N, C-alpha and C positions, 0 to 999 in steps of 0.2 A: 244224707248229705252226700254231695258230690263234689269234686275237686277236678277241675280242668286246667290242663298246663298245655301252653303252645310253645314251643321252643323253637324260634326261628332264627335265620342267619343274623338277624340284627338286632331281636329283641326277645324278651319272654312276656308271656301274658298270662294270668292266673284268675280263675274265676271259683267261686264258690258258690253252689246250689243249694237249697234245702229239698227235701222229699217231694214239693209241690211244683219243683224246677223255679221257684222264686230265686232272684239274685240276692245273695246275702253279701258278697263282697267281690272287688274286682281290683286287679293292681297290673301295671306293666312296668318293664324297664328296660332301656336301651343295652346292648352289648356292644363293647367296644372290640372291634374284630381287627386282627392283626394276623398277617400272613407272613410266612418266612419262605424265602425261596430256596428250593432244593435243588442241590447241583448233583448230578450223577454223572460220572466220568468213567468211560469204559477203556480199558488198556486194549490197544490194537493186536 
């Protein structure tokens, strides 16, 4: 059996294949993406 995982920026996909490369199961889920603003201040 093989497990394939695709972790992208907006979602995750997973598949399971048997030894003959036949699809056993697949699933996907969206990811909530949140980004924080980072402020860097340098002293003169």
